[in-house]
Each structure stands twice: as structure tokens, then as C-alpha cells.
C-alpha positions as CSV (number, residue, x, y, z in Angstrom):
1,X,133.1,126.9,97.9
2,X,133.8,127.0,101.6
3,X,135.3,130.4,101.2
4,X,132.2,131.6,99.4
5,X,129.9,130.2,102.1
6,X,132.1,131.8,104.9
7,X,131.9,135.2,103.2
8,X,128.2,134.9,102.7
9,X,127.6,133.9,106.3
10,X,129.7,136.8,107.5
11,X,127.8,139.2,105.3
12,X,124.4,137.9,106.5
13,X,125.5,138.2,110.1
14,X,126.8,141.7,109.6
15,X,123.6,142.7,107.9
16,X,121.5,141.2,110.7
17,X,123.7,142.9,113.3
18,X,123.3,146.2,111.5
19,X,119.6,145.9,111.4
20,X,119.4,144.9,115.0
21,X,121.6,147.7,116.2
22,X,120.0,150.4,114.0
23,X,116.5,149.3,115.3
24,X,117.7,149.4,118.9
25,X,119.7,152.6,119.1
26,X,118.8,154.4,115.8
27,X,122.4,154.6,114.5
28,X,123.0,157.9,112.7
29,X,126.2,158.0,110.7
30,X,126.6,161.6,109.4
31,X,128.7,161.4,106.2
32,X,128.6,165.2,105.7
33,X,126.7,168.3,106.6
34,X,123.2,168.1,105.0
35,X,121.3,171.1,103.9
36,X,118.3,171.3,106.2
37,X,114.9,172.2,104.9
38,X,111.6,172.8,106.6
39,X,108.8,170.3,106.0
40,X,105.6,171.3,104.2
41,X,104.1,172.6,107.5
42,X,105.7,175.7,109.1
43,X,104.8,178.1,111.9
44,X,104.8,181.8,111.5
45,X,103.9,183.7,114.6
46,X,100.8,182.0,116.0
47,X,99.7,180.4,112.7
48,X,100.4,177.1,111.0
49,X,100.9,177.2,107.2
50,X,101.0,174.5,104.5
51,X,103.9,175.4,102.2
52,X,104.5,173.8,98.8
53,X,106.4,174.9,95.7
54,X,103.1,176.3,94.3
55,X,101.6,178.1,97.3
56,X,101.6,178.9,100.9
57,X,98.3,178.8,102.7
58,X,97.0,179.0,106.2
59,X,96.3,175.5,107.6
60,X,93.6,174.6,110.1
61,X,93.9,171.1,111.6
62,X,90.6,169.2,111.4
63,X,91.5,165.8,112.6
64,X,90.5,162.7,114.4
65,X,92.5,160.5,116.8
66,X,92.9,157.0,115.3
67,X,94.0,154.0,117.3
68,X,94.6,150.4,116.3
69,X,91.7,148.9,118.2
70,X,88.9,146.5,117.3
71,X,86.4,144.5,119.4
72,X,87.9,141.3,120.7
73,X,91.4,142.8,120.9
74,X,93.5,144.8,123.3
75,X,94.9,148.1,122.1
76,X,98.4,146.7,122.1
77,X,97.4,143.9,119.7
78,X,97.5,146.3,116.8
79,X,94.8,144.3,115.1
80,X,93.7,146.7,112.4
81,X,94.7,145.6,108.9
82,X,96.1,147.8,106.1
83,X,92.8,147.4,104.1
84,X,90.8,148.4,107.2
85,X,92.9,151.5,107.6
86,X,92.4,152.5,104.0
87,X,88.6,152.1,104.3
88,X,88.6,154.3,107.4
89,X,90.8,156.9,105.8
90,X,88.2,157.3,103.0
91,X,85.4,157.8,105.6
92,X,87.5,160.2,107.6
93,X,88.3,162.3,104.5
94,X,84.7,162.2,103.4
95,X,83.8,163.7,106.8
96,X,85.9,166.7,106.0
97,X,88.9,165.9,108.1
98,X,92.4,166.7,106.8
99,X,94.5,165.1,109.5
100,X,94.9,161.9,111.5
101,X,96.5,161.8,114.9
102,X,97.9,158.6,116.2
103,X,98.9,158.3,119.9
104,X,102.0,156.0,119.5
105,X,104.0,154.2,116.9
106,X,101.7,151.8,115.2
107,X,102.4,148.7,113.1
108,X,104.0,149.1,109.7
109,X,100.6,148.3,108.1
110,X,99.3,151.7,109.2
111,X,102.1,153.7,107.5
112,X,101.8,151.4,104.4
113,X,98.1,152.2,104.2
114,X,98.7,155.9,104.6
115,X,101.3,155.9,101.8
116,X,99.0,153.9,99.5
117,X,95.9,156.0,100.2
118,X,97.7,159.4,99.8
119,X,99.6,158.3,96.7
120,X,96.3,157.2,95.1
121,X,94.6,160.4,96.1
122,X,97.4,162.7,94.7
123,X,97.6,160.6,91.5
124,X,93.9,161.3,91.0
125,X,94.3,165.1,91.7
126,X,92.8,164.8,95.2
127,X,94.0,165.8,98.7
128,X,95.9,163.6,101.0
129,X,95.4,163.0,104.7
130,X,98.1,164.5,106.9
131,X,99.6,162.8,110.0
132,X,100.3,164.0,113.5
133,X,102.5,161.4,115.2
134,X,102.3,161.4,119.0
135,X,104.6,159.5,121.3
136,X,103.2,158.3,124.6
137,X,104.7,157.2,127.9
138,X,103.5,154.0,129.5
139,X,101.4,154.2,132.7
140,X,104.2,152.2,134.4
141,X,106.8,154.8,133.5
142,X,104.5,157.6,134.8
143,X,103.4,155.8,138.0
144,X,106.7,154.2,139.0
145,X,109.0,155.5,141.7
146,X,111.4,156.9,139.1
147,X,111.3,160.5,137.9
148,X,111.1,161.7,134.2
149,X,114.9,161.4,133.7
150,X,114.8,157.7,134.3
151,X,115.4,155.1,131.5
152,X,111.8,154.0,131.5
153,X,110.7,157.6,130.9
154,X,113.3,159.8,129.2
155,X,115.3,156.8,127.9
156,X,112.3,155.3,126.2
157,X,111.1,158.6,124.8
158,X,114.6,159.2,123.4
159,X,114.5,155.9,121.6
160,X,110.9,156.6,120.4
161,X,111.6,160.0,118.9
162,X,114.4,158.6,116.8
163,X,112.4,155.6,115.8
164,X,109.4,157.8,114.9
165,X,111.7,160.0,112.6
166,X,113.0,156.9,110.9
167,X,109.5,155.4,110.5
168,X,108.0,158.4,108.8
169,X,110.9,158.4,106.4
170,X,110.4,154.8,105.7
171,X,113.7,153.6,107.1
172,X,113.2,151.3,110.1
173,X,113.0,147.7,111.3
174,X,111.4,147.4,114.7
175,X,111.1,144.0,116.5
176,X,108.0,143.1,118.4
177,X,107.3,145.2,121.5
178,X,104.4,144.9,124.0
179,X,103.3,148.6,124.0
180,X,104.3,149.8,120.5
181,X,104.0,148.8,116.9
182,X,106.5,146.7,115.0
183,X,107.4,145.7,111.5
184,X,109.6,146.8,108.6
185,X,108.8,150.4,107.8
186,X,109.7,151.1,104.2
187,X,107.2,153.7,103.0
188,X,108.3,157.4,103.3
189,X,105.3,159.4,104.5
190,X,107.3,162.4,105.6
191,X,105.8,164.8,103.1
192,X,102.4,164.2,104.7
193,X,103.5,164.7,108.3
194,X,101.9,167.7,110.0
195,X,103.8,167.3,113.2
196,X,105.3,165.2,115.9
197,X,104.0,165.5,119.5
198,X,105.8,164.6,122.7
199,X,103.3,163.0,125.0
200,X,99.6,162.3,124.9
201,X,99.1,163.2,128.6
202,X,101.6,164.1,131.3
203,X,101.0,163.2,135.0
204,X,101.3,166.3,137.2
205,X,102.6,164.2,140.1
206,X,105.4,162.8,137.9
207,X,106.3,166.3,136.8
208,X,106.3,167.6,140.4
209,X,108.3,164.7,141.6
210,X,110.9,165.2,138.9
211,X,111.2,168.9,139.8
212,X,111.7,167.9,143.5
213,X,114.3,165.2,142.8
214,X,116.4,166.8,140.1
215,X,118.7,169.7,139.8
216,X,120.0,169.4,136.2
217,X,121.6,172.4,134.6
218,X,119.4,174.2,132.1
219,X,119.6,172.6,128.7
220,X,121.1,174.6,125.8
221,X,120.9,172.8,122.5
222,X,121.4,173.7,118.9
223,X,117.7,173.7,118.2
224,X,115.9,174.0,121.5
225,X,116.8,175.2,124.9
226,X,115.2,175.7,128.3
227,X,114.6,179.3,129.5
228,X,115.8,180.4,132.9
229,X,112.2,179.9,134.3
230,X,112.0,176.3,133.1
231,X,111.3,173.6,135.6
232,X,113.3,170.3,135.6
233,X,110.5,168.6,133.7
234,X,110.3,171.3,131.1
235,X,114.1,171.1,130.9
236,X,113.8,167.4,130.1
237,X,111.2,168.2,127.4
238,X,113.5,170.8,125.8
239,X,116.2,168.2,125.6
240,X,113.9,165.7,124.0
241,X,112.7,168.2,121.4
242,X,116.4,169.1,120.6
243,X,117.2,165.4,120.2
244,X,114.2,164.9,117.9
245,X,115.0,168.0,115.8
246,X,118.8,167.2,115.6
247,X,118.2,163.6,114.6
248,X,115.9,164.4,111.7
249,X,117.9,167.4,110.6
250,X,121.3,165.7,110.5
251,X,120.1,162.3,109.2
252,X,117.4,163.4,106.7
253,X,118.1,167.1,106.2
254,X,114.5,167.9,107.0
255,X,112.5,169.3,109.9
256,X,108.8,168.8,110.9
257,X,106.7,170.7,113.2
258,X,107.0,169.6,116.8
259,X,104.8,170.1,119.9
260,X,104.4,169.1,123.5
261,X,101.1,167.8,125.1
262,X,99.3,169.8,127.7
263,X,96.0,169.8,129.5
264,X,94.1,171.5,132.3
265,X,95.8,169.6,135.1
266,X,99.2,170.7,133.8
267,X,98.3,174.0,132.3
268,X,100.6,177.0,132.8
269,X,98.4,178.8,135.4
270,X,98.4,178.8,139.2
271,X,95.1,178.4,141.0
272,X,94.1,178.5,144.7
273,X,95.0,175.4,146.6
274,X,91.4,174.2,147.0
275,X,91.1,174.0,143.2
276,X,94.5,172.2,142.8
277,X,93.4,169.6,145.2
278,X,90.1,168.9,143.6
279,X,91.4,168.6,140.0
280,X,94.7,166.9,141.1
281,X,96.8,169.7,139.7
282,X,100.3,169.2,141.1
283,X,102.4,171.2,138.7
284,X,102.6,173.5,135.7
285,X,104.1,172.6,132.3
286,X,104.6,175.8,130.3
287,X,105.6,175.6,126.7
288,X,106.7,179.3,126.9
289,X,109.7,178.0,129.0
290,X,111.0,176.1,126.0
291,X,112.7,178.2,123.4
292,X,113.0,177.3,119.7
293,X,116.2,178.7,118.3
294,X,116.5,180.4,115.0
295,X,117.9,177.2,113.6
296,X,114.4,175.7,113.9
297,X,112.9,176.3,110.4
298,X,109.7,174.4,110.9
299,X,108.2,175.5,114.2
300,X,106.8,174.6,117.6
301,X,103.2,174.5,118.8
302,X,101.1,173.3,121.9
303,X,98.8,170.3,121.6
304,X,96.2,170.8,124.3
305,X,93.9,168.1,125.6
306,X,90.5,169.5,126.5
307,X,87.8,168.2,128.8
308,X,85.3,169.4,131.4
309,X,86.9,170.1,134.7
310,X,86.0,173.1,136.9
311,X,83.4,175.8,136.0
312,X,84.3,179.4,136.6
313,X,88.0,178.4,136.8
314,X,89.3,181.8,136.0
315,X,87.7,183.1,139.3
316,X,90.2,181.0,141.2
317,X,93.5,182.1,139.8
318,X,95.8,183.1,142.7
319,X,96.4,186.8,143.3
320,X,100.0,186.4,142.1
321,X,98.7,184.8,138.9
322,X,96.1,187.5,138.3
323,X,98.9,190.0,138.5
324,X,101.1,188.0,136.1
325,X,98.2,187.8,133.6
326,X,97.0,191.4,134.2
327,X,97.6,192.4,130.6
328,X,95.5,189.5,129.3
329,X,92.6,188.9,131.7
330,X,90.8,192.2,131.2
331,X,90.2,191.3,127.5
332,X,88.9,187.8,128.1
333,X,85.2,187.2,127.3
334,X,83.6,185.0,129.9
335,X,80.8,184.1,127.6
336,X,82.9,181.9,125.5
337,X,83.5,178.1,125.8
338,X,84.8,177.0,129.2
339,X,84.1,180.4,130.6
340,X,86.8,182.1,128.7
341,X,89.4,179.4,129.4
342,X,90.1,178.8,125.7
343,X,90.6,182.5,125.0
344,X,93.0,182.7,127.9
345,X,95.1,179.8,126.5
346,X,95.2,181.4,123.1
347,X,96.2,184.8,124.3
348,X,98.8,183.4,126.8
349,X,100.8,181.4,124.3
350,X,103.1,183.1,121.7
351,X,103.0,179.9,119.6
352,X,100.0,178.2,117.9
353,X,97.6,176.2,120.1
354,X,95.8,173.1,118.8
355,X,93.1,171.2,120.6
356,X,94.9,167.9,120.1
357,X,92.5,165.7,122.0
358,X,88.8,166.3,122.8
359,X,85.6,164.3,122.7
360,X,82.2,163.4,124.1
361,X,80.9,159.9,124.9
362,X,77.6,158.3,123.7
363,X,77.8,155.5,126.3
364,X,74.8,154.8,128.5
365,X,77.0,155.0,131.6
366,X,78.5,158.2,132.8
367,X,81.1,159.4,135.3
368,X,79.5,162.7,136.1
369,X,76.5,164.8,135.2
370,X,77.2,167.6,132.6
371,X,74.8,170.4,132.1
372,X,72.1,168.4,133.9
373,X,72.3,165.6,131.3
374,X,72.8,161.9,132.1
375,X,74.7,160.9,128.9
376,X,74.7,162.2,125.4
377,X,72.8,160.8,122.4
378,X,74.8,160.6,119.1
379,X,73.0,163.7,117.9
380,X,74.1,165.6,121.1
381,X,77.6,164.3,120.7
382,X,77.9,165.7,117.2
383,X,76.3,169.1,118.2
384,X,78.8,169.3,121.2
385,X,81.8,168.7,118.9
386,X,80.6,171.3,116.4
387,X,80.1,173.9,119.1
388,X,83.6,173.3,120.4
389,X,85.1,173.4,116.9
390,X,83.4,176.7,116.2
391,X,84.6,178.1,119.6
392,X,88.1,177.1,118.7
393,X,87.8,178.9,115.3
394,X,86.4,182.0,117.0
395,X,89.1,182.0,119.6
396,X,92.0,181.7,117.2
397,X,93.2,178.1,117.8
398,X,95.0,176.4,114.9
399,X,92.6,173.4,114.8
400,X,91.0,170.6,116.7
401,X,91.5,166.8,116.8
402,X,88.4,164.7,117.8
403,X,89.0,161.7,120.1
404,X,88.2,159.2,118.9
405,X,87.5,157.8,115.4
406,X,86.2,154.5,116.7
407,X,84.7,153.2,119.9
408,X,86.9,151.1,122.1
409,X,85.5,148.1,123.9
410,X,88.7,147.6,125.9
411,X,88.3,150.7,128.0
412,X,86.8,151.0,131.5
413,X,86.1,153.8,134.0
414,X,86.9,154.3,137.7
415,X,83.2,154.0,138.7
416,X,82.7,150.6,137.2
417,X,86.3,149.3,137.6
418,X,85.5,147.0,140.6
419,X,82.5,145.4,138.8
420,X,84.1,143.7,135.7
421,X,87.0,141.5,134.8
422,X,89.7,143.8,133.4
423,X,91.4,140.9,131.6
424,X,88.3,140.3,129.5
425,X,87.1,143.8,128.7
426,X,87.6,143.7,124.9
427,X,85.4,140.6,124.5
428,X,82.1,142.3,125.2
429,X,80.7,145.8,124.9
430,X,80.0,147.4,128.2
431,X,77.7,150.3,127.4
432,X,77.9,151.3,131.1
433,X,81.5,152.4,130.6
434,X,81.6,156.0,129.5
435,X,85.2,155.5,128.1
436,X,83.9,153.0,125.5
437,X,81.7,155.5,123.6
438,X,83.9,158.3,122.4
439,X,84.1,157.2,118.8
440,X,82.3,158.6,115.7
441,X,82.3,155.0,114.4
442,X,80.3,152.6,116.5
443,X,81.1,148.9,116.8
444,X,77.7,147.3,117.2
445,X,77.4,143.7,118.7
446,X,76.6,140.9,116.3
447,X,77.5,140.4,112.6
448,X,74.2,142.2,112.1
449,X,71.7,143.8,114.5
450,X,70.4,141.1,117.0
451,X,67.3,143.2,117.8
452,X,66.3,146.7,116.8
453,X,64.4,148.1,119.7
454,X,61.4,149.7,118.1
455,X,58.4,147.6,119.3
456,X,58.1,145.7,115.9
457,X,57.2,142.0,116.6
458,X,58.2,140.8,113.1
459,X,61.8,140.2,113.9
460,X,60.8,137.8,116.7
461,X,58.8,135.5,114.4
462,X,60.0,131.9,114.8
463,X,61.3,132.4,118.3
464,X,60.0,130.2,121.1
465,X,58.9,132.1,124.3
466,X,61.0,131.5,127.5
467,X,57.9,132.3,129.6
468,X,54.3,132.0,128.6
469,X,51.3,132.3,130.9
470,X,48.1,134.2,131.5
471,X,49.9,137.6,131.6
472,X,51.6,137.1,128.3
473,X,54.9,135.8,126.9
474,X,58.6,136.7,127.3
475,X,61.1,136.0,124.5
476,X,64.9,136.3,125.0
477,X,68.0,136.9,122.8
478,X,71.5,138.0,123.6
479,X,74.6,139.4,122.0
480,X,78.0,140.9,123.0
481,X,76.3,143.9,124.7
482,X,72.7,143.1,125.8
483,X,70.2,140.7,127.0
484,X,67.1,141.4,124.9
485,X,63.5,140.8,126.1
486,X,60.4,140.9,124.0
487,X,57.2,141.0,126.1
488,X,53.8,140.3,124.5
489,X,51.2,141.1,127.1
490,X,47.7,139.7,127.1
491,X,46.2,142.6,129.2
492,X,46.3,146.4,128.7
493,X,49.4,148.5,129.1
494,X,47.9,150.1,132.2
495,X,48.4,146.8,134.1
496,X,51.8,146.8,135.8
497,X,53.9,143.8,134.9
498,X,56.9,142.3,136.7
499,X,59.7,140.2,135.3
500,X,61.8,138.5,138.1
501,X,65.3,137.5,137.0
502,X,67.5,135.1,138.8
503,X,71.2,135.0,137.8
504,X,72.8,133.2,140.7
505,X,71.6,130.6,143.3
506,X,73.8,132.3,146.0
507,X,71.4,135.2,146.5
508,X,67.9,136.2,145.7
509,X,64.5,136.6,147.4
510,X,61.3,134.7,146.7
511,X,59.2,137.7,147.9
512,X,58.9,141.4,147.2
513,X,56.8,142.7,150.1
514,X,56.5,146.2,148.7
515,X,54.9,145.1,145.4
516,X,53.1,142.1,147.1
517,X,54.8,139.6,144.9
518,X,56.1,136.0,145.4
519,X,58.3,134.1,143.0
520,X,59.0,130.4,142.3
521,X,62.8,131.0,142.7
522,X,64.9,133.5,144.5
523,X,65.0,136.6,142.3
524,X,68.1,138.8,142.1
525,X,66.4,141.5,139.9
526,X,62.9,142.7,139.3
527,X,62.0,144.4,136.0
528,X,58.9,146.6,136.4
529,X,56.9,147.6,133.4
530,X,54.1,150.2,133.8
531,X,52.1,151.9,131.1
532,X,53.7,152.4,127.6
533,X,56.7,154.4,128.7
534,X,57.9,153.4,132.1
535,X,60.4,150.6,132.9
536,X,62.8,150.2,135.8
537,X,65.2,147.4,136.8
538,X,65.5,146.9,140.6
539,X,68.1,144.8,142.4
540,X,67.7,142.7,145.6
541,X,69.4,144.5,148.5
542,X,71.8,141.6,149.2
543,X,73.0,141.6,145.6
544,X,73.4,145.3,145.3
545,X,76.8,145.9,143.6
546,X,76.9,149.6,144.5
547,X,76.8,148.7,148.2
548,X,79.5,146.0,147.8
549,X,81.8,148.1,145.7
550,X,81.4,151.6,147.1
551,X,80.3,151.7,150.7
552,X,83.8,151.7,152.0
553,X,84.7,154.6,149.7
554,X,81.5,156.6,149.6
555,X,79.7,155.9,152.8
556,X,82.9,155.3,154.8
557,X,81.6,152.1,156.3
558,X,82.6,148.5,155.9
559,X,80.0,147.0,153.6
560,X,80.8,143.4,154.7
561,X,80.5,143.6,158.5
562,X,78.1,146.5,159.3
563,X,74.3,146.1,158.6
564,X,74.8,143.3,156.2
565,X,71.5,142.5,154.5
566,X,69.9,139.0,154.9
567,X,70.6,136.7,151.9
568,X,66.8,136.4,151.3
569,X,66.1,140.1,152.0
570,X,62.8,140.9,150.3
571,X,63.5,144.5,149.4
572,X,64.4,145.4,145.8
573,X,66.0,148.8,145.3
574,X,67.2,151.1,142.6
575,X,70.3,150.2,140.6
576,X,72.8,153.0,141.4
577,X,75.9,154.4,139.6
578,X,78.4,156.4,141.6
579,X,79.4,159.7,140.0
580,X,82.1,162.3,140.3
581,X,81.2,165.0,142.9
582,X,80.3,168.5,141.8
583,X,83.2,170.9,142.7
584,X,82.8,172.8,146.0
585,X,85.3,175.6,146.4
586,X,85.6,175.5,150.1
587,X,87.3,173.5,152.8
588,X,84.1,171.3,153.0
589,X,84.9,169.6,149.7
590,X,86.3,166.4,151.2
591,X,83.3,165.9,153.5
592,X,80.9,165.3,150.7
593,X,79.4,162.0,149.7
594,X,79.7,161.2,145.9
595,X,76.3,161.4,144.2
596,X,74.6,158.5,142.5
597,X,71.9,158.2,139.9
598,X,69.4,155.4,139.1
599,X,71.0,153.7,136.2
600,X,68.4,151.0,136.3
601,X,65.7,153.5,135.2
602,X,65.3,152.5,131.6
603,X,64.9,155.1,128.8
604,X,61.9,155.0,126.5
605,X,62.6,155.5,122.8
606,X,63.3,154.0,119.4
607,X,66.8,152.6,119.0
608,X,66.6,152.2,115.2
609,X,69.4,154.2,113.6
610,X,67.3,154.4,110.4
611,X,64.4,156.1,112.1
612,X,63.9,159.8,112.2
613,X,63.0,159.3,115.9
614,X,66.2,157.5,116.7
615,X,67.5,157.8,120.3
616,X,70.8,156.1,120.7
617,X,70.3,155.9,124.4
618,X,66.9,154.2,124.3
619,X,66.5,151.0,126.3
620,X,62.9,150.0,125.5
621,X,60.0,150.8,123.3
622,X,56.3,149.8,123.4
623,X,54.1,149.5,120.4
624,X,50.6,148.3,121.2
625,X,50.8,145.2,123.3
626,X,54.5,144.6,122.4
627,X,57.5,145.9,124.4
628,X,61.1,145.4,123.4
629,X,63.8,145.9,126.0
630,X,67.6,145.7,125.9
631,X,69.4,145.4,129.3
632,X,73.2,145.9,129.5
633,X,75.0,142.9,130.9
634,X,76.6,144.9,133.7
635,X,73.1,145.9,135.0
636,X,72.6,142.2,135.6
637,X,75.9,141.9,137.6
638,X,77.7,140.1,134.8
639,X,81.4,140.4,135.4
640,X,82.2,138.8,132.0
641,X,79.2,137.8,129.8
642,X,81.6,136.4,127.2
643,X,82.5,133.7,129.7
644,X,79.1,133.6,131.5
645,X,80.6,134.9,134.7
646,X,78.4,136.8,137.2
647,X,79.1,138.3,140.7
648,X,79.2,135.7,143.4
649,X,78.1,136.2,147.0
650,X,79.8,139.5,148.1
651,X,79.6,138.7,151.8
652,X,81.0,135.2,151.5
653,X,84.0,136.4,149.6
654,X,84.4,139.8,151.2
655,X,84.4,141.4,147.8
656,X,83.5,140.9,144.2
657,X,84.4,137.5,142.9
658,X,83.2,135.7,139.8
659,X,80.9,132.7,139.5
660,X,80.3,130.9,136.2
661,X,76.7,130.1,135.3
662,X,75.0,128.4,132.4
663,X,71.5,129.9,132.6
664,X,69.3,132.5,134.1
665,X,65.7,132.3,135.0
666,X,62.9,134.7,134.2
667,X,59.2,135.0,135.0
668,X,56.2,137.2,134.1
669,X,53.4,138.2,136.4
670,X,51.4,140.9,138.1
671,X,50.3,141.7,141.6
672,X,46.6,141.9,140.7
673,X,46.0,138.5,142.1
674,X,46.8,137.5,145.7
675,X,48.8,134.4,146.7
676,X,50.2,133.6,143.3
677,X,53.8,132.5,142.8
678,X,55.2,133.8,139.6
679,X,56.7,130.8,137.8
680,X,60.2,131.2,136.4
681,X,61.8,129.4,133.4
682,X,65.4,129.0,132.3
683,X,67.1,130.8,129.4
684,X,70.4,129.3,128.5
685,X,73.1,131.9,128.2
686,X,75.6,131.4,125.4
687,X,79.3,132.0,126.0
688,X,81.3,133.3,123.0
689,X,84.7,133.5,124.6
690,X,87.1,135.4,122.3
691,X,84.9,134.7,119.2
692,X,83.5,138.3,119.2
693,X,81.0,139.2,116.5
694,X,80.4,142.9,115.6
695,X,79.6,145.2,112.8
696,X,80.5,148.9,112.3
697,X,78.2,151.8,111.9
698,X,78.8,155.6,111.5
699,X,77.1,157.4,114.3
700,X,74.7,160.4,113.8
701,X,77.5,162.6,115.2
702,X,79.7,161.7,112.1
703,X,77.2,163.3,109.8
704,X,76.8,166.4,112.0
705,X,80.5,167.0,112.0
706,X,80.7,166.3,108.3
707,X,78.0,168.9,107.7
708,X,80.1,171.5,109.6
709,X,83.5,170.6,108.2
710,X,82.4,170.3,104.6
711,X,80.9,173.7,104.8
712,X,84.0,175.4,106.3
């Protein structure tokens, strides 16, 4: 019996050791030369083909980028369930997409869901969804003092490419990791894999630093090698591609399409110095410097991330670059998308080019003005995506991947970064963050709509007013995105009404001289309503977040010691949002002040998704004597509404610190009577912590893309 137990324990320990080692170092014991076959996707010339036993047909990628993200969770929580993935797969396919791209290794539930979904579809005679598996590098690895040959960079990617191969073949056990998925991967999805991409974005400074620090010999592998023109960073990529191809070929006897990521700031072209400085272009990464040997049966393509950067960019190619591209440039049509930039990319590369990442946000907040527009509605988002897709088709690209499938509440932007608590971002929806609105699927606050802004008073029946006086009544509600106000006026809409709002006792004024108003409490904000279609939120000068956050950077003065406003300053000013500067192609570019726009100017319109007049950016609507308003929490200087934290006194703390509150105060009045204090009453703000409520909704853009893709 003891002998039996001893042998059993040894076998268990050996099995555990094998599983641990294989998961850590991707052991590959080659018991003989395998016959290598190309996967179902292959490159011929500049085209991608789908090849089966029955047929060979040209394949155009129509995809969406899918991440494991839900409200109330960080992206590394991998919170999406297998059932949720399958539900999304169905919606994605119904939109006309044929491909899903994922930016990293996800939990095993994703691959189980893909296997189950595709198996069911094929059993029913339908089409599957194909997968592009991308592999990312952490911000730490790209921003650290090490170059791209370091263990954090190259070493981790080398592990990831082998893990990814094992995962798609259903042969991996991965322990928990902070930045990647984990689980026991047992489902072989390899026949549905359209490609494996190295990188989601490469930092040009990391590439340039690597080229400066390293002098490795040019890599010559069995499958990929670096050309004599390759940089040290490109040399590293060639080596990784060879490792990937060799591992799958020798272990599984199969090859999938492979690609590398690229984007405008690492494109293969040289521009004048003034352009490089403005778009932070430090280096070129050129896929033409990586050579696929004849042993590569599947193929190699470029996955290009596309976004707005510099207009008229082709005018600023260096003289040497114009000479190098002299056979291409004369045939470029400057009337196309991005002023001919897409066509230049397609003609330059000898391999297929896929727009592997592109998108447009429907958030209220923006980082720059595009085509004179301050943000995009859902309708405009869909139209912009369709235009870009059609340009890609016209130019000869091999497809396009939309980023993203779903909105991401955990994202932030550089121009709001100082204003919110980064550790709490996923627990509320900040519509002021452009980065949160790129999805085709919206996550709306509340288990159902808290308020539909359309002027209809019926949904407020049963609510008690917070304020009620001779001017009318103000009702309040809240959810994970907005403070909602419903104003019932007693007078006509021509009479200008004011709603003072006090969020903190550490600031605020009891007077507004310009409007000839006095308040019972020190007001931090003043909401002005005039007529049927004008509303603006003003902030007291002392509590102006733009001044506190950006004066040092934008105005180049110390916000906390020079011309500091009085705590009870009676001036209320526009709520500003700092934007990216327009490009100026001259040596004067660094002497500009960044522009701002009045983000407190509220937009009139109907915010009912079921209405033919739906405006997804609408802030308020008036119908008769009733006005409904939704105010984003950030506009009221909430650092974290889920925890009821607002900005404290900037000048006492020499910066933005949080202060917890329990209630805010509101009033309602007019300046039509002299010497009248506007009384203010308390509205108790509810904290929800991590107990986030939301529901999902397909945006208008989904149906616009669907109409295009289903027809093509």
C-alpha cells in the first residue's frame, strides 16, 4: 500500500511539474519532423485568401476589436463570461463582421466561447467568426529604461508568442497573471485563426532607444530574417516572428498568417523635423525590412493602426524621402482619405495591409476639434466608420478592424487626467473622457434608463421636488454617469432662470454681480436657463478646475501663487476643456497656447434612443414649461462620484485633492426681482462604491455599419 501511495504521489508531482514547466517555458519536444501545412488563411502577393478543401476565395477582413471589459471592472480583471462572449459574437456576426481581434491573451472562457459558437454555427451550415490574436507589450516594458531586447520586452513577447500558439491549439495551462488571461485552454480554435499580430502599438522612443543601444548581428532564421537595411528594433521583430513560426511549425505542423503592428508615428516614411517633433515620431518601423523566406507557407501582412494626426502630411516628406518614393508619389490621389496617405501605404508595401485598429468616439468630451466638430453623435460615428471602410476598399487594403466593440469606462484622457481618481475610473461613466466612447455597444448607467431626456414629465411622477418656490420646482435624480435635473417653471420660457449649485463648503460665492444674483449659500456653479434651447453651466472662478490643472502647462504661470482668486470671488465663468493644438508647421509651434472650448455650454436635443430625433450628445430638452437636464459628474468637479468625492480647495492643497461629501445644495431663482436671496436646499448624493449598475445598448453606429457590411 505504501509503495502504491509513493508511486501515486511521484506521478502527481511529475504531472504537476510538467504542467508548471510547460506553462512557464512552453516546452516543445520534437519527436520527429512534422509535415508543415499552411492554415486556412494564406497570402498571395498583396491579397489574403481563405483556403479550404472546397475552394479558395479572396478574403476581406471586416472585424471589431473585442476586449474583456465591463463597467465596474478594470481591463485586467477579465470579467466577461463565456455566455456574455457568445451573446456578443452573435451581435457581431449579425452586424456583418467576419473577424474578431483581441489585443492580448484572454481568459480561457473567451476561447471556449469562440469554439462553442463556431462549432454550433458550422453544424447549422453557417459561417464562423475568425480570430486575429494580437500580443501586446505592457506600458512598463515600453516606458522603462530597458531597450526592446530586455527580458521585460523581448523576453515576455517570446513567452507570449509560444503561449498564444499553444492556446489557439487548445493545449495550455496558464497560471494567474496581472496583465494577461489565465486558465486551462483545452479548445482547439486554430482552424478559425486568421492571424497572429506582434504588438498593438510600438513606442517610437523605445524603438529609437533600442537602435541606439544595440548592435546585434542581423538575424537569419529558417522562416524570417532581417534585411541589410533593418534597424535593431526591426531585427528583434524578425527574430520574434521566426520564433513564432518555428514553434507552431515544429510542434503542430501548421502555420498561421503573422503580422506586425504599425501606425503613423512609426510608419516607414521620413518627414521634416518639425513634423516629427509635433507628432512625436522618433523612428521608422518598416515591415519591408523583414523578409519571409520561402519556407513560410502562410504569409505576412502589416496591421496598421489609423487615426487623425497631421493634415497634408505628404507635403512634408523630406527631399530624400520624396526621391526614394519617386516612383510612387506621382500616382497618389490627394483627394482620398487622409490626403492620399492610405494610398501611399498600400502602394509602398509589397505585402497586404490591414487597418487593424481604427475608431471614432461618441463621448461628450473631446481631445481635439476634428473637421470643426466638437464630438460625434452615434450617427456621425457610424458614417465616419463607413466612409473609412469604403476608402480602404477603394485603396486596396485587405480589410479593417473597428476599435472597439464595447465602450470602456476604465479609460481616461490626457486632458482630464488630473481631474479624476485613476484608481476608481471603472466605477462610474465619465462621458467627458473621449477614450470611453469608442464602442459600437454602449454601457448605459443604471439597470434601466434613470431618465430619458426628452422633456416628458411623466417619468418624474411620484418624485418630491428638492426646490419649490415662486419660480417653479427642481427635481433631482442620479446614476453612474449624470446628475439629472427636472425643472418645472411657473413663468414663461423667456424668463431667464438660474440654478445655483453648492458641492463643497470650502469654496463658493453668495453673489454673482454680473447677473445681479444673491444666494443663501456659497455657490460653486451656476446653471443658466434662457428660452427653450439655451443652457450653460458656469463655475465660480476660485473653483475653476481648468485654472488649477492647466495654468502651469498652458499659461506657463503658477496657478497657486500668482493672481489667486478670492475664495468668495463673485465671478462665474465658462467651464473649459483644454484641447490638442492644431498643427503649425513652423518653428513657432512650441510658442502656442493650447486651445480650449466651453464644455459647460449644454447641447439642446432629444436623448431618447427610440426617437427619430435622437441626439446622443444632447444634454437637455425643453417641452412646454418642463426642462430635463443631465449634467456629467465631472462638470460638477466630482473626482469620484461612486464614493461622493469632489475636488477640495485647490489653493489650500496646492493641487487637486479629494473631499468626501454627503449632499449638494441647489436653488432656483431669477434676477427679475431685486434684493432677493435664492434659497438652496439639500439633495443627498448616494454613493454606490463598486456596486455598479448598467445596461447595454447597441448604438446607432452599429446599425449604420451593419447596413454597409451586410450589403458588401
